[in-house]
C-alpha positions in Angstrom: 6.2 -40.4 126.4 4.9 -40.2 130.3 7.9 -41.9 131.3 10.4 -39.3 129.0 8.6 -36.4 130.4 9.4 -37.8 134.1 13.0 -38.1 133.4 12.7 -34.1 132.6 12.9 -34.5 128.6 11.5 -30.7 127.6 8.3 -32.0 126.1 9.2 -30.0 123.0 11.7 -32.9 122.2 9.3 -35.1 123.1 6.6 -34.0 120.4 9.2 -32.7 117.8 7.3 -29.4 118.1 7.4 -25.3 119.7 5.5 -23.0 118.6 7.2 -19.6 118.8 5.9 -16.7 117.1 2.8 -17.7 116.2 5.1 -20.3 114.0 4.8 -24.1 114.6 8.8 -25.4 114.3 10.5 -28.3 114.6 12.4 -29.2 117.1 15.4 -31.6 118.5 17.9 -32.2 120.8 20.4 -31.3 118.4 19.0 -27.6 118.9 17.7 -25.6 121.8 14.4 -25.5 122.6 12.8 -21.8 121.5 11.9 -19.5 124.3 9.0 -16.7 124.8 11.4 -14.6 125.7 13.6 -14.2 122.5 10.3 -13.1 120.7 10.8 -10.1 122.4 14.4 -9.6 120.6 12.4 -10.5 117.4 10.0 -7.3 117.8 13.0 -5.4 118.3 14.4 -6.3 115.0 10.9 -6.4 113.2 10.9 -2.3 114.4 14.3 -1.9 113.3 13.8 -3.4 110.0 10.7 -1.0 109.7 12.7 2.1 109.9 15.6 0.7 107.2 12.8 -0.2 104.3 12.0 3.4 103.9 15.5 3.6 102.8 16.6 -0.3 101.9 13.5 -2.0 100.3 14.9 -5.4 100.7 17.1 -5.9 103.8 19.5 -8.3 104.8 19.4 -9.8 108.3 22.0 -12.6 109.5 21.0 -14.3 112.9 24.1 -15.7 114.4 23.0 -19.2 115.7 20.4 -19.5 114.6 19.7 -23.0 116.1 16.2 -24.5 115.1 16.1 -20.9 112.6 13.3 -19.6 115.3 14.7 -16.0 114.9 15.6 -15.9 111.2 12.0 -17.7 110.4 9.8 -15.6 112.9 11.8 -12.6 111.3 10.9 -13.3 107.6 7.6 -14.7 108.3 6.9 -10.9 110.3 8.9 -9.0 107.4 8.2 -10.5 103.8 10.6 -8.3 101.7 13.9 -9.5 104.3 16.4 -11.4 102.8 18.0 -13.6 105.7 20.3 -15.8 106.7 21.1 -18.1 109.9 24.4 -19.6 110.2 25.2 -21.9 112.9 28.3 -24.0 113.5 26.4 -27.3 114.4 25.3 -29.1 110.4 22.9 -30.9 112.8 20.9 -28.0 113.7 21.4 -26.6 110.3 19.6 -29.2 109.0 16.6 -29.0 111.8 16.5 -25.0 110.9 16.1 -26.3 106.8 13.5 -28.4 107.0 11.5 -25.9 109.1 12.1 -23.2 106.3 10.8 -25.7 103.8 7.9 -26.8 106.0 7.2 -23.0 106.5 7.5 -21.8 102.9 10.2 -19.7 103.5 13.2 -21.5 101.9 13.7 -19.1 99.0 14.5 -16.0 101.7 16.0 -17.8 104.3 19.3 -19.1 103.4 21.1 -21.3 106.0 24.6 -22.1 106.3 27.2 -24.1 108.0 30.1 -21.5 110.1 31.3 -20.3 113.2 30.0 -16.7 114.5 30.2 -14.6 110.6 32.7 -17.0 109.4 30.8 -19.0 106.5 32.1 -18.2 103.1 28.0 -17.8 101.9 27.1 -15.0 103.6 26.5 -11.5 102.3 29.9 -9.9 101.7 31.3 -7.7 104.7 29.7 -3.5 105.1 26.0 -4.9 103.5 23.8 -6.0 106.2 21.2 -3.7 108.2 20.8 -6.4 110.9 22.9 -8.8 112.4 21.4 -10.5 115.7 21.8 -13.7 117.9 20.6 -15.6 120.7 24.1 -16.7 121.8 25.0 -19.4 124.2 25.2 -17.3 127.3 26.1 -19.5 130.4 28.9 -20.0 131.9 30.6 -23.2 132.0 30.8 -23.6 135.8 27.1 -23.2 136.4 25.7 -25.1 133.1 25.5 -28.0 135.8 23.1 -26.2 138.0 20.7 -25.6 135.8 17.0 -27.3 135.6 17.6 -30.7 134.5 15.3 -30.2 131.1 18.2 -28.1 130.0 21.3 -29.4 131.8 20.0 -32.8 130.8 18.8 -32.6 127.4 19.2 -29.6 125.7 22.7 -29.3 123.8 25.2 -28.0 125.5 27.0 -26.4 122.1 24.4 -24.1 122.6 24.5 -23.1 126.1 27.8 -23.4 127.0 29.3 -19.3 127.1 32.7 -19.7 128.6 34.5 -19.0 131.4 31.8 -15.4 132.0 29.1 -16.5 130.0 30.1 -13.9 127.1 32.9 -15.3 124.8 31.3 -15.9 121.7 29.1 -12.6 122.5 32.7 -11.0 122.8 33.4 -12.4 120.0 30.9 -11.4 118.0 30.4 -7.7 118.4 33.9 -6.8 116.6 32.9 -9.3 113.8 29.4 -7.9 113.3 30.8 -4.2 112.5 32.9 -5.9 109.9 29.5 -7.3 108.0 27.4 -4.4 108.8 26.5 -1.4 106.7 27.1 2.0 107.9 23.2 2.3 110.4 23.5 -1.0 110.6 22.3 -2.9 113.8 22.9 -5.7 116.0 21.0 -7.5 118.9 22.2 -9.3 121.1 20.1 -11.9 123.8 21.6 -12.5 127.2 21.6 -12.8 130.6 20.0 -10.0 132.6 22.9 -9.8 134.3 25.1 -9.9 132.2 22.8 -6.9 130.2 25.2 -3.6 131.1 28.6 -5.6 130.7 27.2 -6.0 127.0 26.1 -2.4 126.6 29.3 -1.5 127.6 31.7 -4.2 125.3 29.0 -1.9 122.4 30.4 1.3 123.2 33.7 0.1 123.7 33.8 -1.1 120.2 32.8 2.0 118.5 28.6 1.1 118.6 26.3 3.8 119.0 22.9 4.5 120.2 22.9 1.4 122.7 20.2 0.3 124.5 19.2 -2.4 126.7 15.7 -4.0 125.8 13.4 -5.2 128.0 12.1 -9.4 128.8 8.3 -10.6 129.2 8.8 -10.4 132.5 10.2 -7.2 132.9 13.6 -8.3 133.2 16.6 -6.9 130.6 17.2 -9.2 128.3 18.4 -7.1 125.1 21.2 -5.3 124.5 21.4 -2.7 120.9 23.6 -1.2 119.0 24.5 0.8 115.6 27.4 0.6 113.6 28.3 4.0 112.5 31.1 2.8 110.4 
């Protein structure tokens, strides 16, 4: 184990576990190691669901690019009436997420499916989701090699590479989410601090309203939110 860590392998991969919002998650090199900054996206999602629950007792949530299931499982664990879907293009990642859901006793409310963003046959019908959240790859292809060795060498490129400007998947998801959301449903996206203003503008241009930028634990811009008015 010491030799593996000396080779810059993340500790979470060595132990096979990572804590996220008081949940112990299984992780493997098939999934990104959950970061504390992503907990901010969950907290903001729960705030939105608290408002939604006054009119929708069983809100529907879709976590796009679920990986280990961290966002989906944390939302389900902290909002006991939410029906949560997690979707990922990687079958191996979905396998990790399913094992986490079973071990945490959340498999009945967290449904995990393989798909490309929101293109999956088992997801809720169009226009019915109350919330779409996503921590998609947002590192530009050119900067991948300059990341810390723990990330660049060991974490899955599929979970990191966001294309030429880091926004290729976010750019695809925004219009797809508008088709998935019911009127007054919301989208919450995690992004690099340098991208948040751009993503904010993309949401506004796509017709989302009440757009806002949230900050992470270090006070940096990290999340972008918008409400779909239909």
